[in-house]
Every structure is written in C-alpha cells, then in structure tokens.
N, C-alpha and C positions, 0 to 999 in steps of 0.2 A: 298239363304240368308234368315234367319228368320227375321221377323219384330219385332223390339223391341217396348215395350209399350212406350207411350209418358211419359214425365217427371212426370206428375201428377200421372199416374198409377204406375210408378216406385217408387215414394214416398209412395204411398199407400201400395204397396207390401213390401217395406222396413219397414214401420211402423208396418205392421202385424207381421213381424218377430222380430224386435228389439225394438219396442215401443219408438222411439225417441220422445223427446219433440218438441215443435214448433220451438224454436231457432235452435235445431239440424237439423230439416228438412229444415229450411230456408238455413242454411249454406251448407248442403249437396246437395240439389236439386235446389237451387236458384229460388224457386217459391215465389209468393206473400205470405205474412204472413197470409192473410185471407184464402188462399187455404190450407196452412199447419194447421191452426186452425181447419178447417173443417175436415181434416183427423183425427186429434187427438180427436175432439169432437164426431166423429161417431164411434170411436173404442170402442167396448163393454168392452174389458179388461181394458183399461185406465179409463173408467167411473166406472167400478166395483171396481178397486183398488185406484182410485184417485191418479194417478202417480204424484208425486210432481215435481215442477220445480227445477232444480239444480241451485246452484249458488246464493242463497240468504243468507245474513248474515250482520253483523255489523262491522267486522274488516276493517282496512284500505284497500282501493281498489285503483287500478291503475287508472291513468287519461286517459290512452289509452291502446289499446290491447298490450299484452306482456310487460307491464310495471312491474306489480307485480304478481307473482304466489305464491300460497301456495302449498306445497308438503308434503306428508306424506305416511305412509304405514298402511294398514289395513289387517286383517287376515280373510280369508274366508276358513274355514276348509273343506268344500265340494269340493274344488279344489285340494285336496290331496297334491301332491308334489308341486304344483304351488299355494300354499295357501297364499303367500305373494303378496298382490295387492298394487302396488305403484300407487299413484293417484296424479295428478297435476291439478291445477285449475287456469285458468286465471281470476283474481279477477275483471277485467273490463267487459269482455264479458260473463263470466260464462262458457266458454268452458272447458270441462273436458277431460282429457286423463288418462286412467287407463290401466295398463298392469300387467300380472301375472309373478311372478318370483319364483325361488326356495329358495330365502333367502331375508334378509333385510339388507345386508351389503352395504358398500359404492359402491362396484362394481355393485351390483344390482340396486342401485339408479342411478348410472351413465348410465347403459344400459337403464333404464326407461327414463331418460331425453333425451338420444339420440333418442329414439323412439318418445317421446313427442315433439321433435323439429319440427314435421310436423305442429304443431300449431304456430311455430315461436320460437325465442329464447328470453327469458325474460331478463329484465334489473336487476330485483331483485327476488330472491326466498326466501320466508319466510318459515323456517323450525322450528321444535320443539326442536332443539339442542340435540336430542337423539344421541346415538352412531353412527347411520347410517350417520347423517349429520354433526357430530362434528369431523370427522376424517380428518387427514391431506390429505389423498388421495382425498376425496370429495372436500375439499377446493381448492386443486391444479387443479382438474378437472374444477370447476367453474371459477377459475382464468384464465385458458386457454380460456374459452368461453367469458370472460369479464362479468361474472354475479356476482352480489353482493349477499352474503348469510346473510340474517337477521335472527338471531337465537332468538327463543322465550324461554319460560320457559320449561325445559324438563318435559315430562309426565304431562303437564298441558293442558287439552283439551280446556280450556277457551282462551289460547293464540293462538289457531288455530281453532277458532269457525267455520269459513267458510268451511275449509276442513273437519272438523269433521262432519258437517251437510251433506257434500257431501258424506262422507263414509256411513252415515246412509241412505241417499237417494239411493245410489248405491246398497247397500245390500237389500233395499226394492224392487228395480226394479228387481234384480236378483232373489229374493224370488218369485216375481210374475211370472217370466219366468221359474222357477224351474219345474213346472208341465210339461213343454214341453221338452222331452228328446232329441230333436234334437238340442237344444241350447247348443253350446259349446263355451263359451266365454273365449278367451285368451287375447284379447285386446278390449277395449271399448272406442269409441270416441263419446262424446255427444255434 
C-alpha cells in the first residue's frame, strides 16, 4: 500500500493544479484557514496573476447557505462543443459550481442544477429571465424541487451583478491556467 500525503500536502498538491482560493481549500480539505492562506500566499502563480476571490458583490444575499443562488450561462469558445458554461453561485457562502454543456436550453440548465446539487438545494434561484430560465419546462423542474425562481431583467448584467462578476473571475482563472495543456476542465467547484 502506498502512503498518501497528509492533508496539508494534499491541499498543496491540489492548489498547484487547480489554484483554489482559501475558502475553496477550507471546504475541500478542512484545514485551518491560516494553513490554507499560507498555501495560496506561497503560490508563485497566484501571486503573479493576483487571483481574485470569487463571490463578492452587492446584490441581495441569502441569510444562510443554500438560501439564494444566482444562476447564469457564460460562453467560453475555447471549450469547443462544450462552450456553454452554466454557473451557479450560493450568495451566502460564495460557493461556485460551474459545468460545461453543449447548449443553453432549459434541459442543459436542469442537468447543471442536478450536478450543482452537491452544494445543496437552494430555496430561491435568481435568474436573468432569458429564454433558458423563462421556459415552462424549467419552471416545472424548479417546482418539483420546491425552488422559487426569481426572475430579473432579461439581458441586463446589472440585475445579476454577483454572477456576472463570477463569470469574469472564472474566465480569468481559466486564462491563467490555459498555459498548462494538461488542464481539462469540464466541471469546476470553487
């Protein structure tokens, strides 16, 4: 049997590959926050690119985890066929779940939310009222789960400021990792 590295070493190795932020490392490896801060602070790539913290903004936030999520789709052409990246953000904890799909229809959004349920099931999902989230099929899906869909202004980035900022940060992190050809991201949990 091979010896596995201790949790701190596992966290260091994981950060070298995926460059998680401090809250992501805390959630994943259950280390003390000061240990995770040390891992991020000593990473030359993170210092070079000043990787931002995800989940900051001014839109309404939930009062507890899984209370209010914001969900949206962004496009990353480099992912070719899987260029539609569905992103969900828990506005309380800042936890982000992103998954790649071949489209941005209601069926793709439903698949994404099933995958994102590893974070829990939200009480309210705030969407942009675009065609993906305004369909009857999507509303029925949320109704089965007991989730309220709060719709914002269609195609208005200001009504979804927190998720739009998350899109920008996600793209920046992916751009940072793009130089490494071994990185193949189909699902990202931060």
